[in-house]
C-alpha positions as a Markdown table, in Angstrom:
| # | Residue | x | y | z |
|---|---|---|---|---|
| 1 | Met | -0.5 | -23.1 | 50.3 |
| 2 | Arg | -1.6 | -24.7 | 47.0 |
| 3 | Asn | -4.5 | -22.1 | 46.7 |
| 4 | Thr | -2.0 | -19.3 | 47.1 |
| 5 | Ile | 0.3 | -20.6 | 44.4 |
| 6 | Leu | -2.6 | -21.1 | 42.0 |
| 7 | Ser | -4.0 | -17.7 | 42.6 |
| 8 | Tyr | -0.5 | -16.2 | 41.8 |
| 9 | Leu | -0.5 | -18.2 | 38.5 |
| 10 | Phe | -4.1 | -17.5 | 37.5 |
| 11 | Leu | -4.3 | -13.8 | 38.5 |
| 12 | Pro | -2.2 | -12.5 | 35.5 |
| 13 | Leu | -4.2 | -14.8 | 33.2 |
| 14 | Phe | -7.5 | -13.4 | 34.4 |
| 15 | Ala | -6.3 | -9.9 | 34.4 |
| 16 | Gly | -5.2 | -10.2 | 30.8 |
| 17 | Phe | -8.7 | -11.5 | 29.8 |
| 18 | Ser | -10.2 | -8.6 | 31.6 |
| 19 | Val | -8.1 | -6.0 | 29.9 |
| 20 | Ser | -8.7 | -7.5 | 26.4 |
| 21 | Ala | -12.4 | -7.7 | 27.0 |
| 22 | Ser | -12.6 | -4.1 | 28.0 |
| 23 | Ala | -10.5 | -3.0 | 25.0 |
| 24 | Ala | -12.8 | -4.8 | 22.6 |
| 25 | Pro | -14.7 | -2.5 | 20.2 |
| 26 | Thr | -18.3 | -1.8 | 21.1 |
| 27 | Ser | -19.7 | -2.5 | 17.7 |
| 28 | Ala | -18.8 | -5.9 | 16.1 |
| 29 | Val | -20.3 | -5.1 | 12.7 |
| 30 | Asn | -18.6 | -2.6 | 10.4 |
| 31 | Ser | -21.3 | -0.6 | 8.6 |
| 32 | Thr | -18.9 | 1.1 | 6.2 |
| 33 | Pro | -19.9 | 0.2 | 2.6 |
| 34 | Val | -17.2 | -1.2 | 0.4 |
| 35 | Val | -17.1 | 0.1 | -3.2 |
| 36 | Val | -15.5 | -2.2 | -5.8 |
| 37 | Ala | -14.6 | -0.4 | -9.0 |
| 38 | Ala | -14.7 | -2.4 | -12.2 |
| 39 | Glu | -11.7 | -1.9 | -14.5 |
| 40 | Ser | -12.4 | -0.5 | -17.8 |
| 41 | Glu | -10.6 | -1.3 | -21.1 |
| 42 | Gly | -8.9 | 2.1 | -21.0 |
| 43 | Ser | -7.5 | 1.7 | -17.5 |
| 44 | Leu | -6.2 | -1.8 | -18.4 |
| 45 | Lys | -4.5 | -0.4 | -21.4 |
| 46 | Ser | -2.8 | 2.4 | -19.4 |
| 47 | Gln | -1.3 | -0.2 | -17.1 |
| 48 | Arg | 0.4 | -2.1 | -19.8 |
| 49 | Val | 4.1 | -1.7 | -20.6 |
| 50 | Asp | 5.0 | -0.4 | -24.1 |
| 51 | Leu | 8.0 | -2.4 | -25.4 |
| 52 | Asn | 9.0 | 0.4 | -27.7 |
| 53 | Ala | 9.0 | 3.1 | -24.9 |
| 54 | Ala | 10.0 | 1.4 | -21.7 |
| 55 | Asp | 13.5 | 1.6 | -20.3 |
| 56 | Ala | 15.3 | -1.3 | -18.6 |
| 57 | Pro | 14.4 | -0.5 | -15.0 |
| 58 | Thr | 10.7 | -0.2 | -15.9 |
| 59 | Leu | 10.7 | -3.6 | -17.7 |
| 60 | Gln | 12.5 | -5.2 | -14.8 |
| 61 | Lys | 10.0 | -3.8 | -12.3 |
| 62 | Glu | 6.8 | -4.4 | -14.2 |
| 63 | Leu | 7.4 | -7.9 | -15.8 |
| 64 | Asn | 7.5 | -11.2 | -14.0 |
| 65 | Gly | 10.7 | -13.2 | -14.6 |
| 66 | Ile | 12.5 | -10.3 | -16.2 |
| 67 | Gly | 15.7 | -9.3 | -14.3 |
| 68 | Lys | 18.3 | -6.7 | -15.0 |
| 69 | Ala | 20.1 | -8.7 | -17.8 |
| 70 | Lys | 16.9 | -9.6 | -19.7 |
| 71 | Ala | 15.6 | -6.0 | -19.4 |
| 72 | Glu | 18.8 | -4.7 | -20.8 |
| 73 | Ala | 18.7 | -7.3 | -23.6 |
| 74 | Ile | 15.2 | -6.2 | -24.6 |
| 75 | Val | 16.4 | -2.5 | -24.8 |
| 76 | Ala | 19.5 | -3.5 | -26.7 |
| 77 | Tyr | 17.5 | -5.6 | -29.2 |
| 78 | Arg | 15.1 | -2.6 | -29.7 |
| 79 | Glu | 18.1 | -0.3 | -30.4 |
| 80 | Ala | 19.7 | -2.8 | -32.8 |
| 81 | His | 16.7 | -3.9 | -34.7 |
| 82 | Gly | 14.3 | -0.9 | -34.4 |
| 83 | Pro | 10.9 | -0.8 | -32.7 |
| 84 | Phe | 9.0 | -4.0 | -31.9 |
| 85 | Glu | 6.2 | -4.7 | -34.4 |
| 86 | Thr | 4.5 | -7.4 | -32.2 |
| 87 | Val | 4.9 | -8.7 | -28.7 |
| 88 | Asp | 5.8 | -12.1 | -30.1 |
| 89 | Glu | 9.1 | -10.6 | -31.4 |
| 90 | Leu | 10.4 | -10.9 | -27.8 |
| 91 | Leu | 10.9 | -14.6 | -28.6 |
| 92 | Glu | 13.9 | -13.5 | -30.7 |
| 93 | Ile | 15.8 | -12.4 | -27.6 |
| 94 | Gln | 18.0 | -15.1 | -26.0 |
| 95 | Gly | 16.6 | -16.1 | -22.6 |
| 96 | Ile | 13.0 | -15.3 | -23.3 |
| 97 | Gly | 10.9 | -18.3 | -24.1 |
| 98 | Lys | 7.3 | -19.0 | -24.8 |
| 99 | Ala | 6.5 | -19.5 | -21.0 |
| 100 | Leu | 8.0 | -16.2 | -20.0 |
| 101 | Leu | 6.2 | -14.4 | -22.9 |
| 102 | Glu | 2.8 | -16.0 | -22.0 |
| 103 | Arg | 3.3 | -15.1 | -18.3 |
| 104 | Asn | 3.7 | -11.4 | -19.3 |
| 105 | Arg | 1.5 | -11.1 | -22.4 |
| 106 | Glu | -1.3 | -9.3 | -20.7 |
| 107 | Lys | 1.1 | -6.7 | -19.4 |
| 108 | Leu | 2.7 | -5.9 | -22.7 |
| 109 | Thr | 1.8 | -3.7 | -25.6 |
| 110 | Val | 3.4 | -2.4 | -28.8 |
| 111 | Glu | 2.6 | 1.1 | -29.9 |
């Protein structure tokens, strides 16, 4: 009686191992080469956000810690004071401090 109960319990377990073993790939090593491309200075520059050209949704999407209100404040500052001369000019906007600027400095450019 005990052997019958144990066989009912272990049969699905062993059947599961059998199916997973037969479904395993035949080759364990993937021989496909992986190509890693180095970023050039030009591609890094094209990924930056231009403070003088970006709209509020772009600023919000691309920059860390910049929400809708701060993105709109950046655009409003640019419209009121003219184009940004340096990235550091962002510090003039209320709510943007040194930590936030340093976190995003590599993503920003002024053209």
